[in-house]
ZAMARGU-4260 file (C-alpha; in steps of 0.2 Angstrom, whole numbers, plus 5000, padded with zeros to 4 digits):
<rodrens>
0) 5049/5075/5054 | 5039/5092/5061 | 5048/5103/5048 | 5045/5092/5033 | 5035/5104/5023
5) 5046/5117/5013 | 5041/5134/5013 | 5034/5141/5001 | 5049/5155/4997 | 5061/5141/4996
10) 5049/5130/4984 | 5050/5146/4971 | 5066/5147/4972 | 5068/5129/4969 | 5058/5132/4954
15) 5066/5146/4948 | 5083/5135/4949 | 5075/5121/4939 | 5070/5133/4922 | 5088/5140/4924
20) 5097/5123/4924 | 5084/5117/4910 | 5089/5131/4899 | 5107/5126/4903 | 5108/5108/4899
25) 5097/5112/4885 | 5109/5123/4875 | 5124/5112/4882 | 5118/5093/4877 | 5127/5096/4859
30) 5142/5093/4870 | 5139/5075/4875 | 5125/5069/4867 | 5130/5054/4855 | 5113/5053/4847
35) 5096/5063/4844 | 5083/5062/4855 | 5067/5054/4852 | 5052/5063/4854 | 5042/5049/4865
40) 5025/5060/4857 | 5030/5056/4839 | 5032/5038/4842 | 5021/5027/4826 | 5021/5010/4835
45) 5008/5003/4841 | 5008/4996/4859 | 4999/4981/4851 | 5012/4981/4838 | 5028/4981/4854
50) 5036/4965/4856 | 5036/4959/4873 | 5040/4946/4884 | 5027/4939/4892 | 5034/4925/4902
55) 5052/4921/4897 | 5049/4914/4878 | 5055/4922/4862 | 5043/4941/4862 | 5027/4942/4854
60) 5015/4956/4853 | 5000/4961/4862 | 4989/4952/4850 | 4998/4936/4848 | 5003/4933/4866
65) 4995/4917/4875 | 4988/4929/4890 | 4982/4946/4891 | 4996/4958/4894 | 4995/4978/4893
70) 5012/4987/4887 | 5015/5005/4891 | 5024/5016/4882 | 5036/5030/4889 | 5022/5042/4880
75) 5007/5032/4889 | 5017/5034/4905 | 5018/5054/4903 | 5000/5052/4897 | 4994/5050/4914
80) 4989/5067/4924 | 5001/5059/4939 | 5018/5058/4944 | 5017/5046/4959 | 5021/5029/4949
85) 5007/5018/4958 | 4993/5032/4953 | 5000/5031/4934 | 4996/5011/4936 | 4979/5016/4942
90) 4978/5028/4928 | 4982/5014/4913 | 4977/4997/4920 | 4954/4998/4925 | 4958/4982/4936
95) 4973/4991/4945 | 4966/5001/4960 | 4973/5009/4973 | 4967/5018/4990 | 4971/5032/4999
100) 4971/5030/5018 | 4975/5045/5030 | 4972/5038/5046 | 4976/5018/5044 | 4995/5018/5051
105) 5011/5013/5039 | 4996/5011/5024 | 4997/5028/5024 | 5015/5032/5020 | 5013/5016/5010
110) 4996/5014/4998 | 4988/4997/4997 | 4984/4994/4977 | 4975/4980/4973 | 4975/4972/4954
115) 4959/4960/4947 | 4953/4963/4964 | 4966/4953/4974 | 4977/4963/4986 | 4994/4969/4982
120) 5006/4954/4987 | 4997/4942/4974 | 5005/4953/4960 | 5022/4948/4957 | 5033/4968/4954
125) 5049/4965/4944 | 5061/4977/4937 | 5071/4974/4921 | 5062/4956/4923 | 5071/4954/4942
130) 5059/4951/4956 | 5057/4966/4966 | 5058/4966/4985 | 5043/4969/4998 | 5039/4983/5008
135) 5042/4982/5024 | 5024/4986/5029 | 5012/4971/5035 | 4994/4979/5034 | 4986/4977/5052
140) 4970/4973/5045 | 4961/4962/5029 | 4973/4955/5020 | 4989/4962/5030 | 4998/4962/5011
145) 5016/4963/5010 | 5020/4968/4992 | 5034/4980/4984 | 5029/4998/4985 | 5028/5006/4965
150) 5031/5023/4972 | 5051/5019/4974 | 5052/5016/4957 | 5050/5037/4949 | 5039/5033/4934
155) 5052/5046/4924 | 5064/5031/4924 | 5055/5019/4917 | 5055/5016/4897 | 5040/5004/4897
160) 5028/4996/4909 | 5021/4977/4905 | 5007/4970/4914 | 5004/4953/4913 | 4987/4951/4919
165) 4987/4930/4921 | 4993/4919/4936 | 5013/4915/4933 | 5016/4904/4949 | 5024/4890/4936
170) 5037/4903/4930 | 5037/4915/4943 | 5036/4909/4958 | 5028/4914/4974 | 5015/4929/4975
175) 5011/4929/4954 | 4993/4923/4957 | 4984/4942/4950 | 4997/4944/4936 | 5016/4951/4936
180) 5019/4968/4934 | 5038/4970/4924 | 5048/4989/4927 | 5059/4992/4911 | 5072/5004/4916
185) 5076/5017/4902 | 5095/5013/4896 | 5098/5025/4883 | 5116/5029/4881 | 5115/5047/4878
190) 5101/5063/4879 | 5092/5068/4892 | 5075/5075/4901 | 5073/5090/4916 | 5056/5093/4921
195) 5045/5103/4935 | 5029/5104/4937 | 5019/5113/4951 | 4999/5109/4957 | 4989/5110/4969
200) 4968/5105/4975 | 4954/5115/4967 | 4951/5119/4987 | 4969/5128/4988 | 4975/5114/4999
205) 4986/5099/4993 | 5002/5110/4986 | 5013/5097/4976 | 5030/5101/4968 | 5039/5089/4956
210) 5057/5089/4952 | 5065/5075/4942 | 5078/5073/4929 | 5085/5059/4919 | 5102/5058/4909
215) 5110/5045/4899 | 5129/5044/4894 | 5140/5033/4886 | 5151/5019/4895 | 5168/5017/4884
220) 5162/5014/4865 | 5149/4997/4870 | 5141/5002/4885 | 5131/5015/4894 | 5123/5022/4911
225) 5105/5031/4911 | 5104/5040/4931 | 5085/5047/4936 | 5080/5058/4952 | 5065/5063/4958
230) 5059/5075/4971 | 5042/5078/4976 | 5033/5087/4988 | 5015/5087/4994 | 5004/5098/5008
235) 4991/5091/5020 | 4974/5090/5010 | 4958/5090/5021 | 4941/5084/5016 | 4932/5082/5032
240) 4923/5094/5045 | 4926/5098/5064 | 4925/5082/5074 | 4909/5079/5080 | 4903/5063/5086
245) 4886/5066/5089 | 4871/5063/5078 | 4880/5050/5069 | 4867/5035/5061 | 4870/5019/5070
250) 4883/5028/5083 | 4884/5032/5103 | 4884/5051/5104 | 4903/5056/5109 | 4911/5073/5111
255) 4909/5088/5097 | 4920/5101/5097 | 4909/5113/5092 | 4896/5115/5106 | 4912/5108/5119
260) 4919/5125/5114 | 4902/5135/5117 | 4898/5125/5133 | 4916/5131/5139 | 4925/5146/5130
265) 4941/5144/5138 | 4940/5129/5127 | 4933/5137/5111 | 4950/5149/5114 | 4959/5137/5112
270) 4954/5127/5096 | 4960/5138/5080 | 4960/5124/5067 | 4953/5106/5062 | 4958/5096/5079
275) 4960/5080/5065 | 4962/5080/5045 | 4957/5067/5034 | 4965/5069/5017 | 4982/5066/5008
280) 4996/5069/5021 | 5011/5081/5021 | 5026/5071/5012 | 5042/5074/5005 | 5052/5060/4994
285) 5069/5060/4986 | 5071/5044/4974 | 5087/5039/4962 | 5087/5023/4949 | 5103/5020/4939
290) 5105/5009/4927 | 5120/5001/4918 | 5126/4989/4907 | 5142/4986/4896 | 5145/4974/4880
295) 5162/4964/4884 | 5159/4957/4866 | 5147/4951/4853 | 5141/4937/4865 | 5143/4943/4882
300) 5140/4957/4894 | 5139/4966/4911 | 5123/4971/4918 | 5119/4984/4933 | 5104/4994/4941
305) 5098/5000/4959 | 5088/5013/4967 | 5087/5021/4981 | 5072/5030/4990 | 5068/5040/5005
310) 5051/5048/5006 | 5046/5054/5026 | 5026/5059/5028 | 5016/5064/5044 | 4998/5057/5047
315) 4986/5065/5059 | 4978/5050/5073 | 4962/5050/5081 | 4959/5065/5091 | 4960/5063/5111
320) 4947/5076/5116 | 4950/5084/5136 | 4933/5077/5143 | 4928/5059/5147 | 4931/5045/5144
325) 4947/5049/5137 | 4961/5049/5149 | 4965/5066/5149 | 4951/5067/5163 | 4957/5053/5173
330) 4962/5061/5188 | 4978/5050/5198 | 4986/5054/5213 | 5003/5060/5213 | 5018/5054/5226
335) 5012/5068/5238 | 4994/5064/5238 | 4990/5077/5226 | 4979/5077/5209 | 4985/5077/5191
340) 4979/5075/5174 | 4985/5078/5157 | 4971/5089/5151 | 4983/5101/5163 | 4996/5098/5148
345) 4981/5097/5135 | 4970/5109/5139 | 4961/5107/5122 | 4964/5089/5120 | 4977/5084/5107
350) 4978/5074/5090 | 4995/5062/5091 | 5004/5064/5076 | 5013/5051/5067 | 5028/5049/5055
355) 5033/5037/5045 | 5053/5038/5037 | 5053/5025/5023 | 5073/5021/5016 | 5073/5009/5000
360) 5088/5003/4992 | 5092/4990/4979 | 5105/4984/4969 | 5106/4968/4955 | 5119/4965/4946
365) 5122/4950/4933 | 5132/4943/4918 | 5123/4937/4902 | 5128/4930/4885 | 5126/4917/4871
370) 5138/4902/4869 | 5143/4894/4852 | 5129/4880/4853 | 5116/4893/4855 | 5113/4892/4875
375) 5110/4907/4882 | 5114/4913/4900 | 5109/4926/4914 | 5118/4923/4929 | 5112/4938/4941
380) 5115/4943/4959 | 5102/4957/4970 | 5098/4964/4987 | 5085/4974/4995 | 5083/4983/5010
385) 5065/4991/5014 | 5064/5000/5032 | 5049/5010/5040 | 5052/5020/5054 | 5037/5024/5065
390) 5039/5041/5078 | 5025/5049/5086 | 5023/5065/5095 | 5011/5076/5102 | 5008/5064/5114
395) 5012/5056/5129 | 5013/5040/5137 | 4999/5039/5150 | 5005/5027/5163 | 5022/5038/5166
400) 5012/5051/5173 | 5017/5069/5171 | 5035/5062/5170 | 5030/5056/5151 | 5038/5064/5136
405) 5029/5070/5121 | 5037/5064/5108 | 5042/5046/5106 | 5052/5034/5094 | 5038/5020/5092
410) 5051/5008/5082 | 5056/5003/5063 | 5053/4987/5051 | 5063/4980/5040 | 5063/4968/5025
415) 5076/4962/5015 | 5077/4951/5001 | 5093/4942/4991 | 5092/4931/4980 | 5103/4921/4965
420) 5097/4917/4948 | 5103/4905/4933 | 5095/4907/4919 | 5095/4901/4901 | 5087/4899/4886
425) 5090/4887/4870 | 5081/4885/4853 | 5077/4866/4851 | 5076/4861/4834 | 5061/4846/4832
430) 5055/4839/4819 | 5036/4844/4813 | 5034/4860/4821 | 5032/4876/4813 | 5046/4883/4824
435) 5061/4878/4836 | 5054/4873/4855 | 5064/4888/4867 | 5066/4880/4881 | 5070/4893/4896
440) 5076/4884/4913 | 5085/4886/4929 | 5087/4888/4946 | 5085/4903/4959 | 5089/4902/4977
445) 5080/4917/4989 | 5084/4922/5007 | 5070/4933/5013 | 5073/4941/5030 | 5059/4952/5042
450) 5065/4961/5057 | 5057/4974/5069 | 5068/4986/5080 | 5062/4990/5097 | 5055/5008/5100
455) 5065/5020/5114 | 5059/5014/5131 | 5044/5028/5136 | 5037/5019/5124 | 5031/5005/5130
460) 5039/5004/5147 | 5023/5002/5161 | 5024/5016/5172 | 5022/5020/5190 | 5002/5023/5184
465) 4999/5006/5173 | 4991/5003/5191 | 4980/5008/5203 | 4990/5014/5220 | 5006/5014/5216
470) 5013/5019/5229 | 5004/5008/5241 | 4994/5022/5249 | 4978/5009/5253 | 4975/4993/5261
475) 4970/4983/5244 | 4960/4972/5260 | 4953/4986/5272 | 4954/5000/5260 | 4961/5008/5275
480) 4976/5022/5274 | 4993/5012/5275 | 5008/5019/5284 | 5014/5025/5267 | 4996/5040/5267
485) 5006/5052/5276 | 4997/5069/5283 | 5003/5076/5267 | 4994/5063/5258 | 4979/5062/5268
490) 4978/5079/5269 | 4979/5081/5249 | 4961/5072/5252 | 4966/5052/5250 | 4949/5041/5251
495) 4952/5023/5252 | 4938/5019/5254 | 4932/5026/5238 | 4938/5010/5230 | 4924/5006/5219
500) 4908/5009/5210 | 4891/5004/5203 | 4900/5009/5186 | 4917/5000/5189 | 4910/4984/5196
505) 4898/4982/5179 | 4915/4983/5171 | 4926/4966/5167 | 4941/4970/5176 | 4931/4974/5193
510) 4914/4962/5189 | 4907/4954/5206 | 4915/4966/5217 | 4904/4974/5228 | 4899/4992/5227
515) 4907/5005/5237 | 4892/5017/5238 | 4901/5031/5232 | 4897/5042/5218 | 4916/5038/5211
520) 4930/5031/5211 | 4945/5041/5222 | 4961/5043/5209 | 4971/5033/5218 | 4965/5018/5210
525) 4963/5026/5195 | 4976/5014/5181 | 4982/5023/5164 | 4986/5013/5148 | 5003/5009/5146
530) 5013/5013/5130 | 5013/5029/5118 | 4996/5034/5117 | 4991/5029/5098 | 5004/5017/5095
535) 5015/5008/5110 | 5030/5006/5104 | 5039/4990/5100 | 5045/4982/5117 | 5062/4970/5113
540) 5051/4954/5119 | 5042/4958/5103 | 5056/4963/5093 | 5069/4951/5082 | 5072/4945/5069
545) 5065/4931/5057 | 5073/4924/5040 | 5069/4909/5029 | 5077/4903/5014 | 5068/4896/4998
550) 5076/4885/4983 | 5067/4886/4966 | 5069/4876/4947 | 5059/4880/4933 | 5057/4874/4917
555) 5048/4882/4901 | 5043/4875/4883 | 5035/4888/4870 | 5036/4883/4851 | 5024/4888/4837
560) 5016/4872/4833 | 5009/4878/4815 | 5011/4896/4810 | 4995/4897/4818 | 4995/4889/4833
565) 5009/4893/4847 | 5008/4884/4863 | 5016/4888/4881 | 5019/4876/4895 | 5028/4877/4912
570) 5032/4869/4928 | 5042/4873/4944 | 5046/4866/4959 | 5050/4879/4976 | 5057/4871/4992
575) 5055/4883/5007 | 5062/4882/5023 | 5048/4884/5033 | 5033/4877/5021 | 5040/4862/5015
580) 5039/4859/4994 | 5026/4864/4979 | 5026/4861/4964 | 5014/4873/4951 | 5012/4870/4931
585) 5004/4881/4918 | 4998/4879/4900 | 4995/4893/4889 | 4990/4893/4869 | 4987/4905/4858
590) 4978/4901/4839 | 4976/4912/4826 | 4960/4908/4818 | 4963/4924/4803 | 4974/4934/4799
595) 4961/4947/4811 | 4956/4935/4824 | 4962/4925/4839 | 4958/4914/4854 | 4969/4911/4868
600) 4967/4905/4886 | 4977/4899/4898 | 4976/4884/4914 | 4988/4885/4928 | 4990/4884/4948
605) 5001/4895/4959 | 5004/4898/4978 | 5008/4913/4987 | 5018/4908/5005 | 5015/4920/5019
610) 5029/4932/5020 | 5042/4932/5037 | 5031/4951/5040 | 5017/4942/5040 | 5021/4929/5053
615) 5031/4939/5063 | 5022/4958/5064 | 5014/4961/5082 | 5006/4979/5083 | 4994/4988/5094
620) 4984/5002/5085 | 4972/5015/5088 | 4954/5010/5081 | 4934/5018/5082 | 4922/5008/5087
625) 4906/5015/5088 | 4911/5034/5091 | 4924/5026/5106 | 4944/5024/5103 | 4949/5010/5107
630) 4967/4999/5107 | 4968/4984/5094 | 4979/4972/5097 | 4986/4961/5079 | 4995/4947/5085
635) 5006/4931/5076 | 4998/4915/5072 | 5009/4909/5084 | 5007/4919/5097 | 5001/4913/5115
640) 4986/4926/5114 | 4984/4918/5096 | 4984/4899/5102 | 4975/4903/5116 | 4962/4908/5103
645) 4960/4894/5093 | 4974/4902/5079 | 4983/4889/5069 | 5000/4892/5060 | 4998/4899/5043
650) 5000/4889/5028 | 5003/4896/5012 | 4987/4899/4999 | 4985/4889/4982 | 4978/4897/4968
655) 4970/4890/4953 | 4970/4903/4937 | 4959/4899/4922 | 4959/4910/4907 | 4952/4912/4887
660) 4947/4927/4877 | 4951/4930/4859 | 4959/4944/4849 | 4955/4954/4835 | 4960/4967/4825
665) 4942/4973/4819 | 4948/4986/4803 | 4963/4994/4801 | 4967/5002/4816 | 4956/4997/4827
670) 4962/4982/4840 | 4952/4973/4853 | 4957/4959/4867 | 4945/4952/4877 | 4948/4941/4892
675) 4941/4933/4905 | 4946/4924/4918 | 4944/4915/4937 | 4956/4916/4951 | 4952/4901/4965
680) 4958/4901/4979 | 4961/4890/4993 | 4967/4895/5012 | 4967/4914/5007 | 4976/4925/5020
685) 4967/4936/5031 | 4965/4947/5048 | 4953/4939/5057 | 4936/4948/5064 | 4940/4960/5078
690) 4937/4949/5094 | 4932/4960/5109 | 4942/4958/5124 | 4932/4949/5138 | 4939/4944/5156
695) 4945/4929/5150 | 4954/4935/5135 | 4961/4949/5146 | 4970/4937/5157 | 4977/4928/5144
700) 4984/4947/5138 | 4992/4950/5155 | 4997/4931/5157 | 5008/4935/5143 | 5015/4952/5146
705) 5008/4959/5131 | 5010/4979/5134 | 4995/4989/5138 | 4985/4971/5140 | 4974/4979/5152
710) 4968/4993/5140 | 4966/4982/5125 | 4948/4982/5119 | 4950/4970/5104 | 4963/4957/5095
715) 4964/4950/5078 | 4979/4940/5073 | 4981/4932/5053 | 4974/4914/5047 | 4971/4906/5031
720) 4953/4911/5034 | 4943/4907/5019 | 4942/4901/5000 | 4937/4913/4986 | 4934/4913/4969
725) 4937/4928/4960 | 4928/4932/4941 | 4930/4943/4929 | 4935/4951/4911 | 4946/4962/4904
730) 4944/4971/4887 | 4954/4984/4879 | 4952/4991/4862 | 4963/5003/4853 | 4960/5015/4838
735) 4972/5028/4829 | 4969/5037/4816 | 4980/5049/4804 | 4970/5061/4796 | 4978/5068/4779
740) 4983/5084/4788 | 4996/5077/4797 | 4985/5076/4814 | 4985/5059/4823 | 4970/5053/4834
745) 4973/5038/4844 | 4958/5032/4856 | 4959/5018/4871 | 4946/5011/4880 | 4947/4998/4892
750) 4936/4988/4906 | 4937/4977/4919 | 4923/4967/4928 | 4926/4958/4945 | 4916/4946/4955
755) 4922/4944/4973 | 4914/4925/4981 | 4917/4917/4996 | 4915/4899/4995 | 4919/4895/5012
760) 4924/4901/5029 | 4938/4890/5039 | 4928/4890/5058 | 4939/4888/5072 | 4935/4875/5085
765) 4923/4884/5099 | 4932/4882/5119 | 4923/4885/5133 | 4932/4901/5136 | 4931/4909/5120
770) 4916/4907/5107 | 4918/4918/5090 | 4918/4917/5071 | 4936/4921/5062 | 4927/4930/5048
775) 4908/4936/5053 | 4895/4940/5041 | 4900/4957/5041 | 4917/4954/5034 | 4910/4941/5022
780) 4899/4954/5015 | 4911/4968/5012 | 4923/4956/5005 | 4911/4952/4991 | 4905/4969/4989
785) 4914/4984/4994 | 4925/4987/4980 | 4918/4993/4963 | 4911/4981/4953 | 4917/4985/4938
790) 4930/4999/4929 | 4934/5008/4914 | 4944/5019/4907 | 4940/5030/4891 | 4954/5041/4883
795) 4958/5051/4868 | 4974/5059/4864 | 4974/5074/4849 | 4991/5080/4840 | 4988/5094/4829
800) 5006/5102/4825 | 5015/5107/4842 | 4998/5105/4850 | 4994/5090/4861 | 4978/5087/4869
805) 4974/5071/4881 | 4956/5068/4887 | 4953/5052/4899 | 4937/5047/4908 | 4938/5036/4922
810) 4920/5027/4926 | 4918/5018/4944 | 4904/5005/4946 | 4892/5002/4959 | 4897/4993/4977
815) 4891/4991/4995 | 4896/4992/5013 | 4888/4984/5028 | 4886/4993/5043 | 4891/4978/5056
820) 4886/4961/5060 | 4873/4964/5076 | 4866/4982/5064 | 4868/4973/5046 | 4861/4991/5038
825) 4871/4994/5021 | 4874/5008/5008 | 4873/5005/4991 | 4886/5019/4980 | 4883/5024/4965
830) 4895/5022/4948 | 4906/5039/4946 | 4912/5048/4932 | 4932/5057/4934 | 4938/5069/4921
835) 4958/5069/4918 | 4964/5082/4905 | 4980/5088/4897 | 4986/5101/4885 | 5003/5102/4880
840) 5011/5115/4868 | 5030/5109/4862 | 5039/5128/4862 | 5054/5120/4851 | 5062/5106/4849
845) 5069/5108/4866 | 5054/5114/4878 | 5037/5106/4881 | 5025/5116/4893 | 5010/5109/4899
850) 4994/5112/4909 | 4980/5099/4917 | 4967/5095/4928 | 4961/5078/4935 | 4945/5075/4939
855) 4940/5091/4930 | 4924/5092/4935 | 4928/5088/4954 | 4916/5073/4958 | 4916/5066/4974
860) 4909/5049/4980 | 4891/5048/4991 | 4895/5053/5009 | 4897/5039/5023 | 4878/5036/5028
865) 4879/5023/5040 | 4888/5029/5052 | 4905/5017/5049 | 4915/5030/5045 | 4908/5044/5049
870) 4916/5049/5064 | 4927/5059/5069 | 4925/5071/5056 | 4924/5060/5044 | 4914/5064/5029
875) 4919/5049/5016 | 4924/5031/5017 | 4943/5035/5018 | 4948/5019/5013 | 4939/5019/4996
880) 4946/5016/4982 | 4936/5030/4974 | 4944/5045/4976 | 4936/5060/4988 | 4949/5073/4989
885) 4941/5083/4973 | 4950/5091/4959 | 4967/5094/4955 | 4976/5105/4941 | 4996/5106/4937
890) 5006/5115/4925 | 5022/5109/4920 | 5037/5112/4911 | 5051/5099/4900 | 5065/5102/4893
895) 5071/5086/4884 | 5092/5086/4875
</rodrens>
């Protein structure tokens, strides 16, 4: 992990090699290409006229679909100023948002996304219309989302992407509450492309290299194999200031690097860089996708596709200063009574470095065809595996004292999914209808698993200094030396009488104890935190595997009742081994009032069963509260600690999705779709508000043998926390002009307005020992207001001969955030505009060169002013979906053959 970043010489050599390779491939393409390649830049078919499948019925266009759908071609995907598939979706779909969270454990490596303002795991991801397996990451706060990672699919492997912005639980089952995103892989038996891109941020950091290639080959006389590879490398970005927790509104004063360095020159001489960085992390990834098919006969074919992705990234954790109250400054007594403190190892303090290695692979295969009576069939099986392995270095296990190693394997999270599907379609002729009824029916068996692998022993073990006086130097009752306190120990200054102080006595662990009158406490009584500091490893007791099975059957029928009236109805039943049975249905319709104007609407129910990962995850991480670094524990609802505090076992979320809208072709070249929606979710899944650990809770943690129980400052667990309603409006307009001189201009304007409301908070019954709320007023306020209320994207593409120019403006609406329940100060962020541009020149039929910029005017959201996020050198809210890293430029060369 520490050697992750590539050096500049290697990158230069790599790019030079790619250029030479592209020349060779370009001139040798005719040796094996069966058909001439199609240049996406000259496609004339409008996406609104492209046939798409919005459920399992016959293909329809965007304008005559019964539900709102976005269809993005390969050319659309290439027009985005990003290379990451997640970022491309964010660029093209206004209701799809994505956060960059630089110090957020696993969320730094697998970025949380949202469709229609709902967490990622409420959107179903598919590849070639087959369900995609989940990532291993379970968010440790908020919605605790565990969803597929779109970044594992290279954008260069995609022929098109279809985004259905409507609930589809009745067709596809769990997760399809907000919508469905279907990635269709390239399937050409010939041709290919090779692209190399280099860029960096305007401030000179965040160097970014992309090399990607695609190749289609024939498989016999009636098949194809299409493969894609992608390599990316990104360097660290920093958009903060030097660590300083002094003078921050609403925060207690803490450590400040600059002032401490001025007072301690020896410390200042050691500080040569920012001790903690905020922004895009160092990362590297290699990904590949294969898609293949073979026609056995005119009525039967085999297909298979799969992917492999390996990525690594490194994030900065919060800085540990050398001075109090950090444990660096805490003295302990060793076996000979001598004193030790970690500042002797880390005289400049230290910043734990957290590494995440994500390995993702999948394989899907099937047989499909058509029988003589017109019955179509599709039998398929699939397997997916995603593993997230954590490492930590430049830190210690404090309880091990000077014997502690400085690097640790923290453990791994593994998510697996396998399934077998049988899908059928049949056109049933019924008298009186304009078209036959297309019946789609089938069954699915799915097995999901989640595994937590233990870290190495040093990452979780309770060392000698996990408890006071580990060598028994002092009598716990009389506070006098024991026989173990040898003359050597006494000569080193042991003072058993100095066993507590006024400060210690006021703390929870020693509340009620007498005060000994001394100003401090002898180091023999000090106890240090257990586990690798920053992210304690997973012990065997919290490791293991959880699996579940589910069975499902569905039936869907659709037809044109009249030439103008289309109707679709679906029902699905599903049985989970851990949650019982559920039934969901959906009705959707579209009526074409005139040739240029149609109305549509849908009503459907949905559900989302908590994933095995959400049922099983245990995590202890570091948070910053009121300027202080504390350990925060997240436990399953079935954990004894969570049960002690009133947690109930999780149950599925249930949803009701209602949508209505219209489509219009106002005049030649201009099309418009407008859709309003309401998504009501009952028993929405969420992490409880942080619960401060008091003496009673701490005793429960210790009794449950939680690693580091004596140092955990707050506790959270997942619950079905509340009922919510999301209402919104989607608008998409497209207009294309073909000029008489052969030039053409395409315009797209799209927007999404969202409003969130919590209808009811599920409050637990208070106990005599513990009184709190699962979801406090700050949580409610932030859930309803912390995301931009609206977002719009305006784009224009103009072609003139061999030149093409693309410009896109993204406008983020206002949003607000509250500091805390006790201090309800809020901050409002005004709308922000980002502009992306790209200019391309097709030098030959083979080569195209491009230059571009995203966030051309380098706009930033307002800095945090409440103090909730502006700690440890942070300037901007790092969880904001509005990007805060500034402008970025790039240049790109592409060879097609």
